[in-house]
TORDRENSE-228767 format. One record per residue: residue number from 1; chain; x, y, z negated of N, C-alpha, C in turn. Coordinates in steps of 0.02 Angstrom, whole numbers, plus 50000, padded with zeros to 5 digits. Layout:
N
<atom nr="NUM" kette="A" n_X="X" n_Y="Y" n_Z="Z" ca_X="X" ca_Y="Y" ca_Z="Z" c_X="X" c_Y="Y" c_Z="Z"/>
...
***
This chain:
141
<atom nr="1" kette="A" n_X="48597" n_Y="49832" n_Z="49914" ca_X="48634" ca_Y="49883" ca_Z="49878" c_X="48586" c_Y="49938" c_Z="49857"/>
<atom nr="2" kette="A" n_X="48586" n_Y="49955" n_Z="49794" ca_X="48541" ca_Y="50005" ca_Z="49768" c_X="48563" c_Y="50077" c_Z="49782"/>
<atom nr="3" kette="A" n_X="48627" n_Y="50088" n_Z="49786" ca_X="48653" ca_Y="50156" ca_Z="49796" c_X="48653" c_Y="50173" c_Z="49870"/>
<atom nr="4" kette="A" n_X="48634" n_Y="50234" n_Z="49885" ca_X="48636" ca_Y="50258" ca_Z="49954" c_X="48702" c_Y="50295" c_Z="49964"/>
<atom nr="5" kette="A" n_X="48743" n_Y="50271" n_Z="50009" ca_X="48807" ca_Y="50303" ca_Z="50024" c_X="48795" c_Y="50353" c_Z="50080"/>
<atom nr="6" kette="A" n_X="48815" n_Y="50415" n_Z="50068" ca_X="48803" ca_Y="50469" ca_Z="50116" c_X="48862" c_Y="50483" c_Z="50161"/>
<atom nr="7" kette="A" n_X="48923" n_Y="50469" n_Z="50138" ca_X="48981" ca_Y="50488" ca_Z="50178" c_X="49043" c_Y="50454" c_Z="50150"/>
<atom nr="8" kette="A" n_X="49090" n_Y="50439" n_Z="50194" ca_X="49157" ca_Y="50418" ca_Z="50175" c_X="49205" c_Y="50468" c_Z="50206"/>
<atom nr="9" kette="A" n_X="49244" n_Y="50500" n_Z="50165" ca_X="49291" ca_Y="50551" ca_Z="50189" c_X="49362" c_Y="50528" c_Z="50178"/>
<atom nr="10" kette="A" n_X="49403" n_Y="50532" n_Z="50229" ca_X="49473" ca_Y="50515" ca_Z="50222" c_X="49508" c_Y="50567" c_Z="50180"/>
<atom nr="11" kette="A" n_X="49553" n_Y="50545" n_Z="50135" ca_X="49594" ca_Y="50590" ca_Z="50095" c_X="49666" c_Y="50572" c_Z="50108"/>
<atom nr="12" kette="A" n_X="49702" n_Y="50616" n_Z="50142" ca_X="49770" ca_Y="50603" ca_Z="50163" c_X="49820" c_Y="50629" c_Z="50111"/>
<atom nr="13" kette="A" n_X="49869" n_Y="50588" n_Z="50094" ca_X="49922" ca_Y="50608" ca_Z="50048" c_X="49986" c_Y="50618" c_Z="50086"/>
<atom nr="14" kette="A" n_X="50020" n_Y="50673" n_Z="50072" ca_X="50083" ca_Y="50690" ca_Z="50105" c_X="50138" c_Y="50699" c_Z="50054"/>
<atom nr="15" kette="A" n_X="50199" n_Y="50694" n_Z="50077" ca_X="50258" ca_Y="50703" ca_Z="50034" c_X="50289" c_Y="50772" c_Z="50045"/>
<atom nr="16" kette="A" n_X="50248" n_Y="50825" n_Z="50040" ca_X="50275" ca_Y="50892" ca_Z="50045" c_X="50262" c_Y="50926" c_Z="50111"/>
<atom nr="17" kette="A" n_X="50231" n_Y="50891" n_Z="50159" ca_X="50219" ca_Y="50922" ca_Z="50225" c_X="50145" c_Y="50922" c_Z="50243"/>
<atom nr="18" kette="A" n_X="50102" n_Y="50924" n_Z="50194" ca_X="50030" ca_Y="50921" ca_Z="50205" c_X="50005" c_Y="50978" c_Z="50250"/>
<atom nr="19" kette="A" n_X="50025" n_Y="51038" n_Z="50235" ca_X="50000" ca_Y="51096" ca_Z="50274" c_X="50023" c_Y="51091" c_Z="50346"/>
<atom nr="20" kette="A" n_X="50085" n_Y="51071" n_Z="50357" ca_X="50111" ca_Y="51063" ca_Z="50425" c_X="50070" c_Y="51009" c_Z="50462"/>
<atom nr="21" kette="A" n_X="50057" n_Y="50954" n_Z="50429" ca_X="50019" ca_Y="50899" ca_Z="50460" c_X="49948" c_Y="50923" c_Z="50478"/>
<atom nr="22" kette="A" n_X="49913" n_Y="50955" n_Z="50431" ca_X="49845" ca_Y="50977" ca_Z="50444" c_X="49842" c_Y="51030" c_Z="50499"/>
<atom nr="23" kette="A" n_X="49891" n_Y="51074" n_Z="50501" ca_X="49894" ca_Y="51124" ca_Z="50555" c_X="49903" c_Y="51090" c_Z="50623"/>
<atom nr="24" kette="A" n_X="49944" n_Y="51037" n_Z="50624" ca_X="49954" ca_Y="51000" ca_Z="50686" c_X="49890" c_Y="50965" c_Z="50708"/>
<atom nr="25" kette="A" n_X="49856" n_Y="50932" n_Z="50661" ca_X="49793" ca_Y="50898" ca_Z="50677" c_X="49740" c_Y="50948" c_Z="50700"/>
<atom nr="26" kette="A" n_X="49737" n_Y="51007" n_Z="50668" ca_X="49690" ca_Y="51059" ca_Z="50689" c_X="49704" c_Y="51080" c_Z="50760"/>
<atom nr="27" kette="A" n_X="49768" n_Y="51084" n_Z="50778" ca_X="49787" ca_Y="51102" ca_Z="50846" c_X="49766" c_Y="51048" c_Z="50895"/>
<atom nr="28" kette="A" n_X="49779" n_Y="50985" n_Z="50878" ca_X="49763" ca_Y="50929" ca_Z="50923" c_X="49687" c_Y="50922" c_Z="50932"/>
<atom nr="29" kette="A" n_X="49650" n_Y="50924" n_Z="50878" ca_X="49578" ca_Y="50911" ca_Z="50880" c_X="49535" c_Y="50973" c_Z="50887"/>
<atom nr="30" kette="A" n_X="49565" n_Y="51032" n_Z="50887" ca_X="49526" ca_Y="51093" ca_Z="50893" c_X="49487" c_Y="51109" c_Z="50830"/>
<atom nr="31" kette="A" n_X="49517" n_Y="51096" n_Z="50773" ca_X="49483" ca_Y="51106" ca_Z="50710" c_X="49511" c_Y="51163" c_Z="50669"/>
<atom nr="32" kette="A" n_X="49493" n_Y="51164" n_Z="50606" ca_X="49515" ca_Y="51216" ca_Z="50560" c_X="49540" c_Y="51184" c_Z="50496"/>
<atom nr="33" kette="A" n_X="49598" n_Y="51208" n_Z="50473" ca_X="49628" ca_Y="51185" ca_Z="50411" c_X="49617" c_Y="51239" c_Z="50358"/>
<atom nr="34" kette="A" n_X="49588" n_Y="51220" n_Z="50302" ca_X="49576" ca_Y="51268" ca_Z="50247" c_X="49610" c_Y="51242" c_Z="50184"/>
<atom nr="35" kette="A" n_X="49660" n_Y="51279" n_Z="50160" ca_X="49693" ca_Y="51262" ca_Z="50098" c_X="49654" c_Y="51294" c_Z="50041"/>
<atom nr="36" kette="A" n_X="49625" n_Y="51252" n_Z="49998" ca_X="49584" ca_Y="51276" ca_Z="49943" c_X="49626" c_Y="51292" c_Z="49881"/>
<atom nr="37" kette="A" n_X="49676" n_Y="51249" n_Z="49867" ca_X="49717" ca_Y="51258" ca_Z="49808" c_X="49789" c_Y="51238" c_Z="49822"/>
<atom nr="38" kette="A" n_X="49834" n_Y="51270" n_Z="49786" ca_X="49905" ca_Y="51252" ca_Z="49787" c_X="49927" c_Y="51234" c_Z="49716"/>
<atom nr="39" kette="A" n_X="49986" n_Y="51208" n_Z="49710" ca_X="50014" ca_Y="51190" ca_Z="49645" c_X="50043" c_Y="51250" c_Z="49609"/>
<atom nr="40" kette="A" n_X="50015" n_Y="51309" n_Z="49616" ca_X="50044" ca_Y="51370" ca_Z="49590" c_X="50020" c_Y="51388" c_Z="49519"/>
<atom nr="41" kette="A" n_X="49981" n_Y="51347" n_Z="49488" ca_X="49959" ca_Y="51360" ca_Z="49419" c_X="50018" c_Y="51344" c_Z="49373"/>
<atom nr="42" kette="A" n_X="50037" n_Y="51391" n_Z="49331" ca_X="50096" ca_Y="51382" ca_Z="49288" c_X="50086" c_Y="51326" c_Z="49237"/>
<atom nr="43" kette="A" n_X="50024" n_Y="51307" n_Z="49223" ca_X="50012" ca_Y="51253" ca_Z="49176" c_X="50026" c_Y="51184" c_Z="49207"/>
<atom nr="44" kette="A" n_X="50033" n_Y="51182" n_Z="49273" ca_X="50047" ca_Y="51118" ca_Z="49306" c_X="50121" c_Y="51103" c_Z="49302"/>
<atom nr="45" kette="A" n_X="50137" n_Y="51043" n_Z="49285" ca_X="50206" ca_Y="51021" ca_Z="49278" c_X="50230" c_Y="50992" c_Z="49345"/>
<atom nr="46" kette="A" n_X="50251" n_Y="51038" n_Z="49389" ca_X="50275" ca_Y="51016" ca_Z="49455" c_X="50348" c_Y="51036" c_Z="49463"/>
<atom nr="47" kette="A" n_X="50385" n_Y="51001" n_Z="49505" ca_X="50455" ca_Y="51017" ca_Z="49516" c_X="50464" c_Y="51087" c_Z="49545"/>
<atom nr="48" kette="A" n_X="50523" n_Y="51114" n_Z="49532" ca_X="50540" ca_Y="51180" ca_Z="49559" c_X="50534" c_Y="51177" c_Z="49635"/>
<atom nr="49" kette="A" n_X="50506" n_Y="51229" n_Z="49665" ca_X="50498" ca_Y="51233" ca_Z="49737" c_X="50435" c_Y="51198" c_Z="49763"/>
<atom nr="50" kette="A" n_X="50396" n_Y="51169" n_Z="49718" ca_X="50336" ca_Y="51132" ca_Z="49738" c_X="50273" c_Y="51174" c_Z="49729"/>
<atom nr="51" kette="A" n_X="50279" n_Y="51233" n_Z="49699" ca_X="50220" ca_Y="51274" ca_Z="49683" c_X="50182" c_Y="51298" c_Z="49745"/>
<atom nr="52" kette="A" n_X="50215" n_Y="51302" n_Z="49803" ca_X="50181" ca_Y="51325" ca_Z="49863" c_X="50150" c_Y="51267" c_Z="49903"/>
<atom nr="53" kette="A" n_X="50158" n_Y="51205" n_Z="49879" ca_X="50131" ca_Y="51147" ca_Z="49913" c_X="50055" c_Y="51143" c_Z="49903"/>
<atom nr="54" kette="A" n_X="50023" n_Y="51102" n_Z="49943" ca_X="49949" ca_Y="51096" ca_Z="49944" c_X="49924" c_Y="51048" c_Z="49890"/>
<atom nr="55" kette="A" n_X="49882" n_Y="51074" n_Z="49847" ca_X="49848" ca_Y="51032" ca_Z="49797" c_X="49784" c_Y="51003" c_Z="49827"/>
<atom nr="56" kette="A" n_X="49748" n_Y="51042" n_Z="49867" ca_X="49688" ca_Y="51018" ca_Z="49900" c_X="49674" c_Y="51060" c_Z="49962"/>
<atom nr="57" kette="A" n_X="49661" n_Y="51025" n_Z="50018" ca_X="49644" ca_Y="51058" ca_Z="50080" c_X="49592" c_Y="51017" c_Z="50118"/>
<atom nr="58" kette="A" n_X="49559" n_Y="51049" n_Z="50165" ca_X="49510" ca_Y="51016" ca_Z="50207" c_X="49524" c_Y="51031" c_Z="50280"/>
<atom nr="59" kette="A" n_X="49521" n_Y="50979" n_Z="50320" ca_X="49525" ca_Y="50986" ca_Z="50393" c_X="49456" c_Y="50971" c_Z="50421"/>
<atom nr="60" kette="A" n_X="49429" n_Y="51018" n_Z="50460" ca_X="49362" ca_Y="51010" ca_Z="50489" c_X="49368" c_Y="51017" c_Z="50564"/>
<atom nr="61" kette="A" n_X="49342" n_Y="50967" n_Z="50600" ca_X="49336" ca_Y="50973" ca_Z="50673" c_X="49271" c_Y="50939" c_Z="50694"/>
<atom nr="62" kette="A" n_X="49227" n_Y="50979" n_Z="50724" ca_X="49161" ca_Y="50955" ca_Z="50739" c_X="49125" c_Y="50937" c_Z="50674"/>
<atom nr="63" kette="A" n_X="49092" n_Y="50881" n_Z="50672" ca_X="49058" ca_Y="50859" ca_Z="50612" c_X="49102" c_Y="50815" c_Z="50568"/>
<atom nr="64" kette="A" n_X="49166" n_Y="50808" n_Z="50587" ca_X="49213" ca_Y="50765" ca_Z="50551" c_X="49255" c_Y="50807" c_Z="50504"/>
<atom nr="65" kette="A" n_X="49267" n_Y="50780" n_Z="50444" ca_X="49309" ca_Y="50814" ca_Z="50395" c_X="49357" c_Y="50764" c_Z="50363"/>
<atom nr="66" kette="A" n_X="49415" n_Y="50787" n_Z="50346" ca_X="49463" ca_Y="50749" ca_Z="50307" c_X="49491" c_Y="50796" c_Z="50254"/>
<atom nr="67" kette="A" n_X="49509" n_Y="50767" n_Z="50197" ca_X="49539" ca_Y="50807" ca_Z="50144" c_X="49611" c_Y="50784" c_Z="50136"/>
<atom nr="68" kette="A" n_X="49652" n_Y="50826" n_Z="50104" ca_X="49723" ca_Y="50809" ca_Z="50099" c_X="49757" c_Y="50846" c_Z="50043"/>
<atom nr="69" kette="A" n_X="49815" n_Y="50820" n_Z="50023" ca_X="49857" ca_Y="50853" ca_Z="49973" c_X="49928" c_Y="50828" c_Z="49979"/>
<atom nr="70" kette="A" n_X="49973" n_Y="50866" n_Z="49949" ca_X="50042" ca_Y="50844" ca_Z="49941" c_X="50047" c_Y="50805" c_Z="49876"/>
<atom nr="71" kette="A" n_X="50084" n_Y="50751" n_Z="49876" ca_X="50093" ca_Y="50711" ca_Z="49815" c_X="50155" c_Y="50736" c_Z="49779"/>
<atom nr="72" kette="A" n_X="50148" n_Y="50745" n_Z="49714" ca_X="50205" ca_Y="50767" ca_Z="49673" c_X="50259" c_Y="50713" c_Z="49677"/>
<atom nr="73" kette="A" n_X="50321" n_Y="50732" n_Z="49691" ca_X="50375" ca_Y="50684" ca_Z="49700" c_X="50383" c_Y="50632" c_Z="49645"/>
<atom nr="74" kette="A" n_X="50366" n_Y="50649" n_Z="49584" ca_X="50374" ca_Y="50600" ca_Z="49530" c_X="50322" c_Y="50544" c_Z="49534"/>
<atom nr="75" kette="A" n_X="50275" n_Y="50549" n_Z="49581" ca_X="50224" ca_Y="50497" ca_Z="49589" c_X="50221" c_Y="50474" c_Z="49662"/>
<atom nr="76" kette="A" n_X="50277" n_Y="50448" n_Z="49689" ca_X="50281" ca_Y="50432" ca_Z="49759" c_X="50239" c_Y="50371" c_Z="49779"/>
<atom nr="77" kette="A" n_X="50216" n_Y="50330" n_Z="49732" ca_X="50178" ca_Y="50271" ca_Z="49751" c_X="50113" c_Y="50288" c_Z="49786"/>
<atom nr="78" kette="A" n_X="50087" n_Y="50348" n_Z="49776" ca_X="50024" ca_Y="50366" ca_Z="49808" c_X="50030" c_Y="50376" c_Z="49883"/>
<atom nr="79" kette="A" n_X="50087" n_Y="50393" n_Z="49908" ca_X="50093" ca_Y="50413" ca_Z="49979" c_X="50129" c_Y="50361" c_Z="50021"/>
<atom nr="80" kette="A" n_X="50092" n_Y="50316" n_Z="50052" ca_X="50119" ca_Y="50272" ca_Z="50103" c_X="50176" c_Y="50228" c_Z="50082"/>
<atom nr="81" kette="A" n_X="50178" n_Y="50205" n_Z="50020" ca_X="50234" ca_Y="50163" ca_Z="49998" c_X="50215" c_Y="50090" c_Z="49997"/>
<atom nr="82" kette="A" n_X="50162" n_Y="50071" n_Z="50032" ca_X="50142" ca_Y="50002" ca_Z="50035" c_X="50097" c_Y="49980" c_Z="49978"/>
<atom nr="83" kette="A" n_X="50073" n_Y="50027" n_Z="49938" ca_X="50031" ca_Y="50010" ca_Z="49881" c_X="49957" c_Y="50010" c_Z="49900"/>
<atom nr="84" kette="A" n_X="49940" n_Y="50016" n_Z="49962" ca_X="49871" ca_Y="50019" ca_Z="49983" c_X="49864" c_Y="50063" c_Z="50043"/>
<atom nr="85" kette="A" n_X="49901" n_Y="50050" n_Z="50095" ca_X="49902" ca_Y="50090" ca_Z="50155" c_X="49836" c_Y="50084" c_Z="50192"/>
<atom nr="86" kette="A" n_X="49818" n_Y="50134" n_Z="50230" ca_X="49757" ca_Y="50134" ca_Z="50271" c_X="49772" c_Y="50169" c_Z="50337"/>
<atom nr="87" kette="A" n_X="49727" n_Y="50163" n_Z="50384" ca_X="49735" ca_Y="50197" ca_Z="50448" c_X="49670" c_Y="50233" c_Z="50465"/>
<atom nr="88" kette="A" n_X="49677" n_Y="50287" n_Z="50504" ca_X="49619" ca_Y="50323" ca_Z="50528" c_X="49603" c_Y="50298" c_Z="50599"/>
<atom nr="89" kette="A" n_X="49542" n_Y="50278" n_Z="50610" ca_X="49521" ca_Y="50253" ca_Z="50675" c_X="49477" c_Y="50306" c_Z="50708"/>
<atom nr="90" kette="A" n_X="49498" n_Y="50329" n_Z="50766" ca_X="49465" ca_Y="50383" ca_Z="50801" c_X="49436" c_Y="50356" c_Z="50867"/>
<atom nr="91" kette="A" n_X="49370" n_Y="50360" n_Z="50875" ca_X="49337" ca_Y="50340" ca_Z="50937" c_X="49328" c_Y="50402" c_Z="50980"/>
<atom nr="92" kette="A" n_X="49348" n_Y="50397" n_Z="51043" ca_X="49344" ca_Y="50453" ca_Z="51090" c_X="49296" c_Y="50436" c_Z="51147"/>
<atom nr="93" kette="A" n_X="49274" n_Y="50488" n_Z="51183" ca_X="49223" ca_Y="50479" ca_Z="51234" c_X="49249" c_Y="50452" c_Z="51300"/>
<atom nr="94" kette="A" n_X="49312" n_Y="50465" n_Z="51316" ca_X="49339" ca_Y="50439" ca_Z="51379" c_X="49414" c_Y="50426" c_Z="51371"/>
<atom nr="95" kette="A" n_X="49439" n_Y="50383" n_Z="51416" ca_X="49508" ca_Y="50360" ca_Z="51411" c_X="49558" c_Y="50417" c_Z="51419"/>
<atom nr="96" kette="A" n_X="49543" n_Y="50465" n_Z="51461" ca_X="49590" ca_Y="50521" ca_Z="51470" c_X="49597" c_Y="50562" c_Z="51406"/>
<atom nr="97" kette="A" n_X="49542" n_Y="50574" n_Z="51373" ca_X="49545" ca_Y="50609" ca_Z="51308" c_X="49586" c_Y="50567" c_Z="51259"/>
<atom nr="98" kette="A" n_X="49574" n_Y="50502" n_Z="51258" ca_X="49612" ca_Y="50458" ca_Z="51214" c_X="49687" c_Y="50459" c_Z="51229"/>
<atom nr="99" kette="A" n_X="49704" n_Y="50458" n_Z="51292" ca_X="49775" ca_Y="50460" ca_Z="51312" c_X="49808" c_Y="50526" c_Z="51289"/>
<atom nr="100" kette="A" n_X="49772" n_Y="50581" n_Z="51298" ca_X="49798" ca_Y="50647" ca_Z="51279" c_X="49808" c_Y="50651" c_Z="51203"/>
<atom nr="101" kette="A" n_X="49756" n_Y="50632" n_Z="51165" ca_X="49761" ca_Y="50635" ca_Z="51092" c_X="49815" c_Y="50588" c_Z="51067"/>
<atom nr="102" kette="A" n_X="49817" n_Y="50527" n_Z="51093" ca_X="49867" ca_Y="50478" ca_Z="51073" c_X="49938" c_Y="50505" c_Z="51084"/>
<atom nr="103" kette="A" n_X="49948" n_Y="50534" n_Z="51143" ca_X="50014" ca_Y="50562" ca_Z="51159" c_X="50036" c_Y="50617" c_Z="51112"/>
<atom nr="104" kette="A" n_X="49990" n_Y="50659" n_Z="51093" ca_X="50006" ca_Y="50715" ca_Z="51048" c_X="50020" c_Y="50689" c_Z="50978"/>
<atom nr="105" kette="A" n_X="49979" n_Y="50641" n_Z="50954" ca_X="49991" ca_Y="50613" ca_Z="50888" c_X="50057" c_Y="50573" c_Z="50885"/>
<atom nr="106" kette="A" n_X="50076" n_Y="50544" n_Z="50941" ca_X="50137" ca_Y="50502" ca_Z="50944" c_X="50201" c_Y="50543" c_Z="50944"/>
<atom nr="107" kette="A" n_X="50198" n_Y="50607" n_Z="50959" ca_X="50258" ca_Y="50649" ca_Z="50962" c_X="50295" c_Y="50647" c_Z="50895"/>
<atom nr="108" kette="A" n_X="50356" n_Y="50621" n_Z="50896" ca_X="50396" ca_Y="50616" ca_Z="50835" c_X="50377" c_Y="50558" c_Z="50790"/>
<atom nr="109" kette="A" n_X="50329" n_Y="50518" n_Z="50811" ca_X="50306" ca_Y="50461" ca_Z="50771" c_X="50330" c_Y="50396" c_Z="50801"/>
<atom nr="110" kette="A" n_X="50297" n_Y="50341" n_Z="50781" ca_X="50316" ca_Y="50275" ca_Z="50806" c_X="50253" c_Y="50239" c_Z="50831"/>
<atom nr="111" kette="A" n_X="50255" n_Y="50221" n_Z="50895" ca_X="50199" ca_Y="50187" ca_Z="50927" c_X="50201" c_Y="50113" c_Z="50909"/>
<atom nr="112" kette="A" n_X="50144" n_Y="50087" n_Z="50887" ca_X="50138" ca_Y="50015" ca_Z="50874" c_X="50113" c_Y="49980" c_Z="50937"/>
<atom nr="113" kette="A" n_X="50057" n_Y="50003" n_Z="50964" ca_X="50027" ca_Y="49978" ca_Z="51026" c_X="50013" c_Y="50037" c_Z="51071"/>
<atom nr="114" kette="A" n_X="50039" n_Y="50036" n_Z="51132" ca_X="50027" ca_Y="50090" ca_Z="51179" c_X="49952" c_Y="50097" c_Z="51193"/>
<atom nr="115" kette="A" n_X="49930" n_Y="50158" n_Z="51205" ca_X="49860" ca_Y="50169" ca_Z="51223" c_X="49850" c_Y="50147" c_Z="51294"/>
<atom nr="116" kette="A" n_X="49815" n_Y="50091" n_Z="51302" ca_X="49800" ca_Y="50063" ca_Z="51368" c_X="49741" c_Y="50015" c_Z="51362"/>
<atom nr="117" kette="A" n_X="49716" n_Y="49994" n_Z="51419" ca_X="49659" ca_Y="49948" ca_Z="51419" c_X="49682" c_Y="49881" c_Z="51390"/>
<atom nr="118" kette="A" n_X="49645" n_Y="49857" n_Z="51341" ca_X="49664" ca_Y="49796" ca_Z="51306" c_X="49626" c_Y="49735" c_Z="51332"/>
<atom nr="119" kette="A" n_X="49647" n_Y="49676" n_Z="51312" ca_X="49617" ca_Y="49615" ca_Z="51338" c_X="49542" c_Y="49608" c_Z="51322"/>
<atom nr="120" kette="A" n_X="49518" n_Y="49643" n_Z="51271" ca_X="49447" ca_Y="49640" ca_Z="51254" c_X="49405" c_Y="49689" c_Z="51294"/>
<atom nr="121" kette="A" n_X="49437" n_Y="49727" n_Z="51339" ca_X="49401" ca_Y="49771" ca_Z="51385" c_X="49399" c_Y="49844" c_Z="51366"/>
<atom nr="122" kette="A" n_X="49416" n_Y="49861" n_Z="51305" ca_X="49415" ca_Y="49931" ca_Z="51283" c_X="49486" c_Y="49959" c_Z="51284"/>
<atom nr="123" kette="A" n_X="49490" n_Y="50025" n_Z="51282" ca_X="49554" ca_Y="50059" ca_Z="51275" c_X="49571" c_Y="50064" c_Z="51202"/>
<atom nr="124" kette="A" n_X="49634" n_Y="50052" n_Z="51185" ca_X="49656" ca_Y="50056" ca_Z="51115" c_X="49731" c_Y="50068" c_Z="51113"/>
<atom nr="125" kette="A" n_X="49751" n_Y="50104" n_Z="51061" ca_X="49822" ca_Y="50112" ca_Z="51046" c_X="49828" c_Y="50129" c_Z="50973"/>
<atom nr="126" kette="A" n_X="49885" n_Y="50112" n_Z="50942" ca_X="49895" ca_Y="50131" ca_Z="50873" c_X="49966" c_Y="50153" c_Z="50861"/>
<atom nr="127" kette="A" n_X="49974" n_Y="50196" n_Z="50811" ca_X="50039" ca_Y="50227" ca_Z="50797" c_X="50041" c_Y="50252" c_Z="50725"/>
<atom nr="128" kette="A" n_X="50101" n_Y="50267" n_Z="50703" ca_X="50112" ca_Y="50303" ca_Z="50641" c_X="50142" c_Y="50370" c_Z="50661"/>
<atom nr="129" kette="A" n_X="50108" n_Y="50425" n_Z="50644" ca_X="50131" ca_Y="50490" ca_Z="50667" c_X="50191" c_Y="50513" c_Z="50626"/>
<atom nr="130" kette="A" n_X="50219" n_Y="50570" n_Z="50644" ca_X="50279" ca_Y="50595" ca_Z="50611" c_X="50268" c_Y="50613" c_Z="50538"/>
<atom nr="131" kette="A" n_X="50205" n_Y="50616" n_Z="50516" ca_X="50189" ca_Y="50630" ca_Z="50446" c_X="50176" c_Y="50567" c_Z="50406"/>
<atom nr="132" kette="A" n_X="50182" n_Y="50509" n_Z="50439" ca_X="50173" ca_Y="50445" ca_Z="50405" c_X="50101" c_Y="50419" c_Z="50405"/>
<atom nr="133" kette="A" n_X="50056" n_Y="50453" n_Z="50440" ca_X="49986" ca_Y="50432" ca_Z="50443" c_X="49977" c_Y="50383" c_Z="50501"/>
<atom nr="134" kette="A" n_X="49943" n_Y="50327" n_Z="50488" ca_X="49928" ca_Y="50278" ca_Z="50540" c_X="49862" c_Y="50297" c_Z="50574"/>
<atom nr="135" kette="A" n_X="49863" n_Y="50294" n_Z="50641" ca_X="49805" ca_Y="50311" ca_Z="50682" c_X="49790" c_Y="50253" c_Z="50729"/>
<atom nr="136" kette="A" n_X="49726" n_Y="50241" n_Z="50742" ca_X="49703" ca_Y="50196" ca_Z="50794" c_X="49657" c_Y="50237" c_Z="50838"/>
<atom nr="137" kette="A" n_X="49673" n_Y="50241" n_Z="50902" ca_X="49632" ca_Y="50279" ca_Z="50949" c_X="49596" c_Y="50228" c_Z="50993"/>
<atom nr="138" kette="A" n_X="49531" n_Y="50235" n_Z="50999" ca_X="49489" ca_Y="50187" ca_Z="51034" c_X="49442" c_Y="50221" c_Z="51083"/>
<atom nr="139" kette="A" n_X="49428" n_Y="50186" n_Z="51138" ca_X="49379" ca_Y="50209" ca_Z="51187" c_X="49346" c_Y="50147" c_Z="51218"/>
<atom nr="140" kette="A" n_X="49281" n_Y="50145" n_Z="51217" ca_X="49245" ca_Y="50089" ca_Z="51247" c_X="49264" c_Y="50081" c_Z="51320"/>
<atom nr="141" kette="A" n_X="49265" n_Y="50020" n_Z="51342" ca_X="49285" ca_Y="50005" ca_Z="51411" c_X="49240" c_Y="50035" c_Z="51462"/>
***
């Protein structure tokens, strides 16, 4: 490959609750949520009541960053409608940290696989959080 790839950054799409989700993740991971832009430009054709939603934000914790936005309701295919879903995989340093993070992300969400030691020897669990984001939490055995 001729091109040098420097980084892959997750970009999370929400259906109107982006700021709430990022604030929750900042609380869980000890990070900072920065809203750079909102849909408040009058030239933007957004539904009434959507002007205070997030157009672009960044969540930073440690050396990890994710970006996010609210999806305009007239374009729902972008946000978790089965048109190309993805999951965030988070590796943690120890099982207790994994259990704690998993439990907090699972609040109000739906657990797919409980966070526990798996047959391959590592700790793993996966879930869809209350904001619709899929997470995989992993810890080496």
